[in-house]
Z-matrix of the N, CA and C atoms (Angstrom, degrees):
N
C 1 1.486
C 2 1.581 1 108.97
N 3 1.255 2 120.87 1 119.04
C 4 1.409 3 126.80 2 177.72
C 5 1.514 4 112.14 3 -75.38
N 6 1.263 5 118.82 4 144.66
C 7 1.451 6 123.25 5 177.87
C 8 1.542 7 112.19 6 -72.24
N 9 1.237 8 115.75 7 141.91
C 10 1.504 9 116.92 8 -179.14
C 11 1.549 10 106.80 9 -80.66
N 12 1.350 11 113.67 10 126.83
C 13 1.461 12 119.20 11 -172.19
C 14 1.635 13 108.15 12 -71.60
N 15 1.238 14 115.54 13 154.01
C 16 1.452 15 123.55 14 172.11
C 17 1.505 16 108.46 15 -126.36
N 18 1.265 17 113.61 16 138.72
C 19 1.475 18 119.49 17 179.24
C 20 1.498 19 114.85 18 -121.52
N 21 1.306 20 120.76 19 147.60
C 22 1.453 21 119.23 20 164.78
C 23 1.488 22 109.39 21 -72.70
N 24 1.300 23 120.19 22 168.24
C 25 1.362 24 121.07 23 -177.68
C 26 1.568 25 110.51 24 -67.43
N 27 1.299 26 118.82 25 -34.90
C 28 1.431 27 124.37 26 -179.97
C 29 1.661 28 109.65 27 -65.88
N 30 1.378 29 113.08 28 -42.87
C 31 1.424 30 116.28 29 178.81
C 32 1.571 31 112.14 30 -69.02
N 33 1.343 32 113.60 31 -39.59
C 34 1.526 33 117.70 32 177.83
C 35 1.484 34 111.70 33 -61.67
N 36 1.278 35 118.51 34 -46.67
C 37 1.477 36 122.22 35 177.40
C 38 1.520 37 110.27 36 -63.46
N 39 1.237 38 122.40 37 -39.80
C 40 1.446 39 124.60 38 177.38
C 41 1.510 40 112.99 39 -63.30
N 42 1.363 41 116.76 40 -44.44
C 43 1.348 42 118.82 41 174.26
C 44 1.564 43 118.94 42 -65.88
N 45 1.400 44 110.78 43 -36.08
C 46 1.465 45 113.37 44 174.93
C 47 1.595 46 112.67 45 -66.68
N 48 1.332 47 112.48 46 -37.81
C 49 1.450 48 112.65 47 176.20
C 50 1.447 49 112.63 48 -61.94
N 51 1.344 50 117.19 49 -27.23
C 52 1.509 51 120.14 50 177.55
C 53 1.506 52 113.33 51 -92.18
N 54 1.348 53 113.00 52 16.86
C 55 1.470 54 124.46 53 174.48
C 56 1.593 55 111.35 54 56.33
N 57 1.257 56 113.95 55 50.24
C 58 1.499 57 117.57 56 -177.68
C 59 1.621 58 107.09 57 -89.89
N 60 1.223 59 114.07 58 116.70
C 61 1.577 60 120.79 59 -173.56
C 62 1.598 61 109.27 60 -64.10
N 63 1.363 62 118.07 61 -32.55
C 64 1.471 63 117.90 62 -175.22
C 65 1.476 64 108.41 63 -74.39
N 66 1.397 65 116.14 64 -35.98
C 67 1.514 66 119.99 65 173.34
C 68 1.521 67 113.38 66 -61.31
N 69 1.310 68 113.42 67 -41.28
C 70 1.468 69 117.78 68 179.10
C 71 1.505 70 111.20 69 -64.79
N 72 1.418 71 118.57 70 -43.47
C 73 1.391 72 118.64 71 171.25
C 74 1.422 73 115.98 72 -58.67
N 75 1.343 74 120.77 73 -40.84
C 76 1.446 75 125.49 74 176.35
C 77 1.542 76 110.74 75 -60.28
N 78 1.353 77 116.13 76 -37.17
C 79 1.501 78 122.51 77 179.21
C 80 1.455 79 109.10 78 -68.17
N 81 1.296 80 116.99 79 -49.18
C 82 1.534 81 120.63 80 175.65
C 83 1.467 82 112.85 81 -52.89
N 84 1.374 83 113.73 82 -57.06
C 85 1.495 84 120.60 83 -178.96
C 86 1.556 85 116.19 84 -52.78
N 87 1.307 86 115.14 85 -37.28
C 88 1.501 87 120.01 86 -171.52
C 89 1.604 88 111.37 87 -94.44
N 90 1.345 89 117.25 88 -21.17
C 91 1.491 90 122.57 89 -179.57
C 92 1.501 91 117.94 90 -113.29
N 93 1.251 92 119.42 91 -22.54
C 94 1.441 93 120.99 92 -177.86
C 95 1.459 94 115.80 93 -55.99
N 96 1.201 95 120.26 94 -37.08
C 97 1.534 96 126.39 95 178.74
C 98 1.522 97 110.84 96 -60.97
N 99 1.298 98 110.87 97 -56.32
C 100 1.549 99 114.02 98 177.00
C 101 1.415 100 113.53 99 -62.97
N 102 1.376 101 125.02 100 -41.15
C 103 1.422 102 125.28 101 176.57
C 104 1.503 103 112.66 102 -60.64
N 105 1.317 104 113.95 103 -41.26
C 106 1.487 105 122.96 104 -179.51
C 107 1.532 106 109.95 105 -58.57
N 108 1.243 107 113.54 106 -46.70
C 109 1.536 108 121.00 107 -178.77
C 110 1.494 109 108.82 108 -59.20
N 111 1.275 110 117.07 109 -45.95
C 112 1.515 111 119.66 110 -179.18
C 113 1.598 112 109.09 111 -67.95
N 114 1.249 113 116.81 112 -42.87
C 115 1.460 114 120.73 113 179.45
C 116 1.589 115 109.04 114 -62.32
N 117 1.281 116 119.58 115 -46.27
C 118 1.359 117 127.37 116 -179.79
C 119 1.514 118 113.11 117 -63.62
N 120 1.332 119 114.24 118 -36.40
C 121 1.532 120 119.27 119 176.24
C 122 1.525 121 108.79 120 -64.50
N 123 1.216 122 114.73 121 -38.23
C 124 1.567 123 117.70 122 -179.03
C 125 1.488 124 111.12 123 -75.52
N 126 1.351 125 118.90 124 -46.47
C 127 1.455 126 122.22 125 -173.58
C 128 1.473 127 118.11 126 -85.19
N 129 1.333 128 112.97 127 -32.76
C 130 1.497 129 118.33 128 -178.14
C 131 1.623 130 115.05 129 63.83
N 132 1.305 131 112.95 130 28.17
C 133 1.465 132 116.17 131 -174.86
C 134 1.527 133 107.09 132 -149.72
N 135 1.339 134 114.18 133 106.77
C 136 1.556 135 122.42 134 -172.61
C 137 1.534 136 109.25 135 -50.72
N 138 1.325 137 114.55 136 -52.89
C 139 1.519 138 119.71 137 -170.23
C 140 1.540 139 106.33 138 -63.31
N 141 1.318 140 120.01 139 -44.88
C 142 1.393 141 119.57 140 -178.13
C 143 1.429 142 110.58 141 -70.64
N 144 1.304 143 122.66 142 -35.63
C 145 1.490 144 128.11 143 176.87
C 146 1.466 145 109.33 144 -54.93
N 147 1.388 146 116.66 145 -43.67
C 148 1.409 147 122.72 146 -179.53
C 149 1.537 148 112.89 147 -62.83
N 150 1.333 149 112.98 148 -43.35
C 151 1.424 150 118.51 149 179.23
C 152 1.551 151 112.71 150 -63.94
N 153 1.388 152 110.47 151 -44.25
C 154 1.515 153 116.38 152 178.39
C 155 1.483 154 110.65 153 -61.96
N 156 1.361 155 116.41 154 -42.82
C 157 1.490 156 119.82 155 179.36
C 158 1.509 157 111.98 156 -57.62
N 159 1.328 158 116.73 157 -47.14
C 160 1.533 159 120.78 158 173.61
C 161 1.547 160 109.89 159 -53.31
N 162 1.395 161 115.92 160 -49.89
C 163 1.376 162 116.21 161 178.04
C 164 1.581 163 117.86 162 -56.60
N 165 1.349 164 105.86 163 -39.08
C 166 1.497 165 116.12 164 179.71
C 167 1.504 166 113.17 165 -54.90
N 168 1.353 167 111.76 166 -46.52
C 169 1.490 168 122.24 167 -177.94
C 170 1.521 169 111.44 168 -70.58
N 171 1.295 170 119.03 169 -37.08
C 172 1.461 171 121.30 170 173.72
C 173 1.475 172 105.99 171 -62.78
N 174 1.399 173 118.48 172 -48.81
C 175 1.544 174 115.55 173 177.44
C 176 1.543 175 113.17 174 -56.11
N 177 1.304 176 115.72 175 -42.83
C 178 1.452 177 118.73 176 178.22
C 179 1.460 178 109.76 177 -56.27
N 180 1.238 179 122.30 178 -49.20
C 181 1.429 180 125.71 179 179.20
C 182 1.478 181 114.41 180 -57.31
N 183 1.342 182 113.03 181 -47.50
C 184 1.514 183 122.52 182 179.02
C 185 1.563 184 110.95 183 -64.43
N 186 1.329 185 117.00 184 -39.96
C 187 1.486 186 123.33 185 -165.98
C 188 1.488 187 114.79 186 -105.17
N 189 1.362 188 119.95 187 8.99
C 190 1.418 189 122.04 188 -175.74
C 191 1.468 190 114.05 189 -58.67
N 192 1.381 191 115.42 190 -31.31
C 193 1.362 192 121.09 191 174.97
C 194 1.579 193 114.99 192 -55.30
N 195 1.317 194 112.90 193 -33.31
C 196 1.438 195 114.30 194 -173.90
C 197 1.677 196 107.97 195 -83.92
N 198 1.178 197 116.94 196 -2.02
C 199 1.562 198 119.08 197 -179.67
C 200 1.551 199 106.54 198 -66.80
N 201 1.238 200 119.78 199 127.57
C 202 1.344 201 128.44 200 175.22
C 203 1.538 202 115.81 201 -117.33
N 204 1.320 203 121.43 202 103.46
C 205 1.424 204 122.60 203 -176.21
C 206 1.472 205 114.03 204 -58.63
N 207 1.270 206 120.74 205 -26.50
C 208 1.512 207 123.94 206 178.69
C 209 1.530 208 109.40 207 -63.93
N 210 1.319 209 116.11 208 -23.09
C 211 1.429 210 118.81 209 -174.62
C 212 1.482 211 117.12 210 -94.86
N 213 1.422 212 113.12 211 -6.60
C 214 1.482 213 118.38 212 -178.91
C 215 1.533 214 107.98 213 153.89
N 216 1.355 215 109.43 214 177.72
C 217 1.416 216 117.54 215 -178.84
C 218 1.561 217 112.94 216 -80.56
N 219 1.285 218 119.37 217 162.02
C 220 1.403 219 124.21 218 176.37
C 221 1.471 220 116.59 219 -53.62
N 222 1.314 221 113.01 220 -49.51
C 223 1.536 222 121.31 221 178.11
C 224 1.507 223 111.13 222 -56.70
N 225 1.380 224 116.81 223 -44.56
C 226 1.485 225 118.99 224 -178.02
C 227 1.471 226 106.64 225 -66.00
N 228 1.346 227 122.08 226 -39.87
C 229 1.392 228 118.36 227 -175.91
C 230 1.639 229 110.02 228 -71.13
N 231 1.259 230 116.93 229 -30.70
C 232 1.494 231 121.10 230 177.41
C 233 1.532 232 106.78 231 -72.93
N 234 1.357 233 120.83 232 -39.62
C 235 1.492 234 124.32 233 -178.36
C 236 1.465 235 104.65 234 -61.39
N 237 1.335 236 125.54 235 -42.57
C 238 1.402 237 127.79 236 -177.00
C 239 1.420 238 111.34 237 -66.22
N 240 1.420 239 120.32 238 -36.25
C 241 1.402 240 121.85 239 177.32
C 242 1.565 241 107.25 240 -66.45
N 243 1.326 242 118.27 241 -47.09
C 244 1.463 243 122.90 242 179.75
C 245 1.523 244 110.05 243 -57.28
N 246 1.317 245 111.19 244 -49.60
C 247 1.546 246 113.03 245 -175.01
C 248 1.566 247 108.23 246 -64.18
N 249 1.267 248 120.68 247 -44.60
C 250 1.437 249 123.28 248 -179.47
C 251 1.586 250 109.00 249 -58.87
N 252 1.281 251 115.83 250 -44.78
C 253 1.465 252 121.89 251 -173.89
C 254 1.575 253 106.64 252 -64.99
N 255 1.351 254 111.87 253 -40.23
C 256 1.595 255 113.07 254 179.74
C 257 1.492 256 110.83 255 -68.79
N 258 1.345 257 117.58 256 -38.09
C 259 1.432 258 120.86 257 179.10
C 260 1.495 259 112.36 258 -64.98
N 261 1.348 260 110.66 259 -45.51
C 262 1.488 261 116.83 260 179.14
C 263 1.566 262 108.32 261 -57.86
N 264 1.342 263 119.20 262 -42.31
C 265 1.476 264 123.86 263 177.27
C 266 1.461 265 108.66 264 -58.78
N 267 1.369 266 118.57 265 -47.69
C 268 1.492 267 119.25 266 -178.44
C 269 1.494 268 110.22 267 -62.36
N 270 1.211 269 127.80 268 -34.14
C 271 1.373 270 129.62 269 -175.96
C 272 1.495 271 110.94 270 -92.95
N 273 1.204 272 121.32 271 1.22
C 274 1.499 273 119.24 272 178.52
C 275 1.533 274 109.36 273 -75.91
N 276 1.301 275 112.16 274 153.91
C 277 1.530 276 119.66 275 177.88
C 278 1.508 277 113.65 276 -61.22
N 279 1.350 278 108.94 277 -39.15
C 280 1.540 279 112.61 278 -176.68
C 281 1.496 280 110.66 279 -67.00
N 282 1.316 281 119.83 280 -41.21
C 283 1.409 282 121.66 281 177.97
C 284 1.562 283 112.84 282 -66.40
N 285 1.270 284 117.00 283 -41.07
C 286 1.476 285 120.72 284 172.64
C 287 1.502 286 114.06 285 -56.19
N 288 1.351 287 111.97 286 -43.47
C 289 1.474 288 114.99 287 -176.61
C 290 1.504 289 109.52 288 -75.50
N 291 1.433 290 121.73 289 -34.42
C 292 1.320 291 120.61 290 171.59
C 293 1.493 292 118.14 291 -62.73
N 294 1.317 293 116.87 292 -32.53
C 295 1.462 294 125.00 293 179.81
C 296 1.564 295 107.48 294 -68.29
N 297 1.341 296 115.48 295 -39.12
C 298 1.458 297 117.61 296 -179.26
C 299 1.562 298 111.88 297 -70.17
N 300 1.303 299 118.27 298 -23.19
C 301 1.381 300 124.08 299 -175.94
C 302 1.578 301 114.64 300 -97.46
N 303 1.342 302 118.26 301 5.03
C 304 1.481 303 121.83 302 -175.16
C 305 1.478 304 104.72 303 -78.90
N 306 1.347 305 111.23 304 151.87
C 307 1.475 306 121.80 305 175.29
C 308 1.568 307 105.13 306 -81.85
N 309 1.439 308 119.39 307 158.60
C 310 1.416 309 122.37 308 171.93
C 311 1.419 310 116.44 309 -52.79
N 312 1.347 311 116.17 310 -39.23
C 313 1.471 312 118.94 311 -176.50
C 314 1.433 313 113.56 312 -64.46
N 315 1.347 314 121.45 313 -38.79
C 316 1.444 315 126.97 314 171.59
C 317 1.501 316 113.00 315 -54.23
N 318 1.382 317 113.73 316 -49.60
C 319 1.394 318 116.86 317 -177.98
C 320 1.508 319 113.68 318 -64.93
N 321 1.313 320 117.37 319 -31.36
C 322 1.423 321 119.17 320 172.12
C 323 1.495 322 113.81 321 -62.02
N 324 1.326 323 116.90 322 -37.48
C 325 1.482 324 120.24 323 176.15
C 326 1.552 325 108.58 324 -63.05
N 327 1.279 326 118.08 325 -38.28
C 328 1.499 327 117.78 326 178.47
C 329 1.472 328 113.86 327 -53.11
N 330 1.295 329 119.66 328 -34.83
C 331 1.495 330 124.10 329 174.64
C 332 1.465 331 109.03 330 -60.09
N 333 1.273 332 118.86 331 -49.33
C 334 1.511 333 127.19 332 179.00
C 335 1.587 334 108.55 333 -54.84
N 336 1.306 335 117.14 334 -45.41
C 337 1.383 336 121.84 335 -177.80
C 338 1.500 337 111.44 336 -64.79
N 339 1.407 338 110.88 337 -33.75
C 340 1.550 339 116.37 338 -179.32
C 341 1.550 340 109.62 339 -67.43
N 342 1.262 341 116.77 340 -39.03
C 343 1.396 342 120.45 341 178.22
C 344 1.642 343 113.28 342 -62.94
N 345 1.284 344 113.39 343 -36.37
C 346 1.488 345 121.81 344 -179.30
C 347 1.592 346 104.80 345 -70.10
N 348 1.296 347 112.04 346 -41.66
C 349 1.537 348 115.49 347 -176.89
C 350 1.518 349 110.51 348 -61.48
N 351 1.264 350 123.38 349 -39.73
C 352 1.401 351 132.22 350 -179.84
C 353 1.588 352 105.58 351 -53.67
N 354 1.318 353 111.15 352 -50.52
C 355 1.506 354 118.09 353 -179.01
C 356 1.639 355 105.94 354 -60.46
N 357 1.335 356 117.84 355 -49.08
C 358 1.441 357 121.63 356 -173.23
C 359 1.496 358 110.20 357 -59.89
N 360 1.362 359 116.23 358 -47.03
C 361 1.428 360 123.09 359 176.72
C 362 1.580 361 111.37 360 -58.18
N 363 1.370 362 117.70 361 -42.60
C 364 1.388 363 121.80 362 176.60
C 365 1.520 364 111.38 363 -62.35
N 366 1.307 365 116.14 364 -32.08
C 367 1.486 366 121.65 365 -175.63
C 368 1.588 367 110.46 366 -62.73
N 369 1.351 368 112.44 367 -38.31
C 370 1.493 369 115.29 368 179.73
C 371 1.509 370 113.69 369 -91.59
N 372 1.350 371 116.34 370 9.98
C 373 1.445 372 120.63 371 166.35
C 374 1.535 373 114.38 372 81.89
N 375 1.249 374 115.06 373 -4.36
C 376 1.476 375 116.92 374 -175.23
C 377 1.586 376 109.13 375 -70.91
N 378 1.324 377 121.83 376 -30.92
C 379 1.360 378 123.59 377 -179.13
C 380 1.670 379 106.67 378 -61.82
N 381 1.276 380 118.54 379 -40.01
C 382 1.484 381 121.09 380 176.05
C 383 1.372 382 110.08 381 -59.67
N 384 1.377 383 119.78 382 -46.95
C 385 1.376 384 118.31 383 -179.75
C 386 1.520 385 117.00 384 -63.49
N 387 1.378 386 114.27 385 -41.07
C 388 1.491 387 118.45 386 174.37
C 389 1.563 388 110.52 387 -59.40
N 390 1.319 389 115.47 388 -39.12
C 391 1.518 390 117.05 389 179.72
C 392 1.522 391 113.88 390 -58.73
N 393 1.311 392 118.15 391 -18.77
C 394 1.419 393 120.88 392 179.64
C 395 1.558 394 116.58 393 -74.46
N 396 1.491 395 110.01 394 -15.43
C 397 1.432 396 114.16 395 179.50
C 398 1.472 397 113.35 396 -82.45
N 399 1.376 398 121.80 397 164.62
C 400 1.451 399 122.67 398 174.70
C 401 1.446 400 104.47 399 -68.13
N 402 1.377 401 116.03 400 150.97
C 403 1.366 402 125.30 401 -179.89
C 404 1.624 403 115.80 402 -49.04
N 405 1.392 404 112.63 403 -45.53
C 406 1.428 405 120.47 404 176.78
C 407 1.528 406 111.47 405 -58.31
N 408 1.267 407 118.23 406 -38.45
C 409 1.445 408 121.02 407 -177.72
C 410 1.519 409 110.34 408 -79.73
N 411 1.352 410 118.32 409 -38.50
C 412 1.434 411 120.93 410 -178.44
C 413 1.695 412 106.64 411 -67.56
N 414 1.187 413 118.08 412 -35.49
C 415 1.542 414 121.68 413 179.68
C 416 1.521 415 109.40 414 -63.68
N 417 1.354 416 116.91 415 -44.55
C 418 1.467 417 124.95 416 -177.84
C 419 1.575 418 108.31 417 -70.41
N 420 1.322 419 119.40 418 -39.98
C 421 1.426 420 121.85 419 176.65
C 422 1.549 421 112.20 420 -59.71
N 423 1.417 422 109.01 421 -42.61
C 424 1.498 423 114.73 422 -174.00
C 425 1.630 424 105.42 423 -68.92
N 426 1.318 425 117.27 424 -37.41
C 427 1.447 426 115.84 425 -176.58
C 428 1.561 427 111.92 426 -75.12
N 429 1.344 428 115.71 427 -32.21
C 430 1.454 429 120.63 428 177.11
C 431 1.534 430 118.02 429 -75.02
N 432 1.301 431 108.75 430 -43.68
C 433 1.570 432 114.42 431 -170.47
C 434 1.415 433 112.64 432 -103.85
N 435 1.397 434 121.77 433 -25.21
C 436 1.405 435 120.72 434 -179.95
C 437 1.554 436 117.86 435 -108.51
N 438 1.263 437 112.53 436 -16.65
C 439 1.404 438 120.68 437 178.72
C 440 1.607 439 111.62 438 -110.63
N 441 1.250 440 116.32 439 -14.49
C 442 1.434 441 122.11 440 177.78
C 443 1.495 442 127.13 441 77.99
N 444 1.375 443 110.69 442 15.71
C 445 1.486 444 116.49 443 -176.53
C 446 1.492 445 105.51 444 -80.71
N 447 1.396 446 112.19 445 151.77
C 448 1.505 447 118.92 446 179.71
C 449 1.564 448 105.29 447 -83.80
N 450 1.322 449 113.58 448 166.95
C 451 1.481 450 119.26 449 -179.90
C 452 1.537 451 108.92 450 -56.90
N 453 1.295 452 115.48 451 -44.29
C 454 1.526 453 118.37 452 -177.51
C 455 1.491 454 112.26 453 -64.58
N 456 1.444 455 120.07 454 -40.65
C 457 1.418 456 118.31 455 173.94
C 458 1.481 457 111.42 456 -64.27
N 459 1.312 458 120.28 457 -35.59
C 460 1.477 459 120.08 458 178.81
C 461 1.538 460 112.31 459 -62.88
N 462 1.394 461 112.21 460 -42.77
C 463 1.502 462 118.30 461 -179.38
C 464 1.531 463 108.71 462 -58.49
N 465 1.305 464 117.14 463 -45.27
C 466 1.462 465 125.79 464 -179.47
C 467 1.572 466 107.98 465 -61.12
N 468 1.320 467 115.70 466 -59.25
C 469 1.440 468 121.70 467 -178.65
C 470 1.593 469 109.35 468 -55.56
N 471 1.201 470 124.38 469 -50.28
C 472 1.387 471 126.11 470 -175.36
C 473 1.576 472 115.62 471 -83.81
N 474 1.337 473 111.86 472 -7.96
C 475 1.436 474 117.80 473 179.05
C 476 1.607 475 113.45 474 58.52
N 477 1.273 476 110.81 475 47.34
C 478 1.481 477 119.53 476 178.07
C 479 1.491 478 108.19 477 -131.53
N 480 1.336 479 120.75 478 148.75
C 481 1.503 480 122.24 479 172.21
C 482 1.505 481 119.30 480 -48.07
N 483 1.355 482 115.24 481 141.46
C 484 1.449 483 116.46 482 -179.12
C 485 1.522 484 109.96 483 -62.87
N 486 1.276 485 121.28 484 -32.64
C 487 1.514 486 120.77 485 179.63
C 488 1.573 487 109.16 486 -62.37
N 489 1.386 488 114.34 487 -43.21
C 490 1.471 489 117.50 488 177.35
C 491 1.457 490 114.73 489 -57.97
N 492 1.320 491 113.62 490 -45.36
C 493 1.449 492 119.19 491 179.74
C 494 1.578 493 109.94 492 -60.64
N 495 1.352 494 119.63 493 -44.07
C 496 1.447 495 122.10 494 -179.14
C 497 1.550 496 107.00 495 -66.88
N 498 1.250 497 120.02 496 -43.75
C 499 1.492 498 126.36 497 -179.40
C 500 1.570 499 109.20 498 -58.72
N 501 1.302 500 116.54 499 -51.09
C 502 1.474 501 122.65 500 179.86
C 503 1.562 502 112.55 501 -61.22
N 504 1.297 503 113.45 502 -46.97
C 505 1.462 504 116.11 503 176.75
C 506 1.486 505 114.94 504 -64.05
N 507 1.367 506 116.51 505 -42.93
C 508 1.409 507 118.84 506 170.10
C 509 1.460 508 118.95 507 -55.12
N 510 1.223 509 111.83 508 -46.08
C 511 1.498 510 120.86 509 -177.95
C 512 1.552 511 107.31 510 -66.51
N 513 1.315 512 117.05 511 -36.65
C 514 1.558 513 120.74 512 -179.12
C 515 1.518 514 104.85 513 -67.77
N 516 1.305 515 119.14 514 -43.90
C 517 1.474 516 120.26 515 -175.62
C 518 1.520 517 115.02 516 -69.12
N 519 1.384 518 112.35 517 -27.54
C 520 1.536 519 116.24 518 173.37
C 521 1.533 520 106.46 519 -70.65
N 522 1.236 521 120.10 520 -46.76
C 523 1.468 522 124.83 521 175.15
C 524 1.435 523 112.44 522 -53.63
N 525 1.299 524 116.81 523 -54.55
C 526 1.498 525 119.53 524 -178.49
C 527 1.618 526 111.32 525 -59.19
N 528 1.320 527 114.54 526 -35.85
C 529 1.482 528 115.60 527 177.45
C 530 1.562 529 109.30 528 -66.15
N 531 1.310 530 119.30 529 -37.75
C 532 1.372 531 126.04 530 175.28
C 533 1.512 532 114.17 531 -61.36
N 534 1.328 533 113.31 532 -42.15
C 535 1.533 534 121.51 533 176.24
C 536 1.532 535 114.15 534 -63.82
N 537 1.361 536 111.23 535 -36.23
C 538 1.474 537 114.17 536 -175.03
C 539 1.477 538 116.81 537 -84.79
N 540 1.329 539 115.98 538 -9.00
C 541 1.515 540 121.45 539 -174.68
C 542 1.606 541 106.33 540 -79.21
């Protein structure tokens, strides 16, 4: 039985840029669970989340050349790809039409999926980090990053100025960065 390789982030990125299949397998094995939890939290649909996860890893493979370590960690870059793909899916016409045509039974199952998602997010420890934020910041982060609302939509929903929304979200992201270091 061969030993499972471990890579530093720099080694992993280098191997991925050289199109190393074993490194990609390692990437999938070590990061798919966390990315899936985030995707599922946004979409609330296991089948759709699986499809989006597949698309996310295809995008990572295709776009690895655009990753810049000076701008952030590999996981953060992948998380942004997953989040954006999830939000794009939510906003797509196909998704909107499918939601309108769902039966009530299916929508009931979505609630159960949501409960499972909370446990998955807790398992990666992210929920604990989010709980360190002030409630007003945590709510805005949830709306912006897990539910896919724009800053303008959040300002309108929460009845607060757009500048305040942007400031609170930026402040929360800076705090989160500090918590994660």
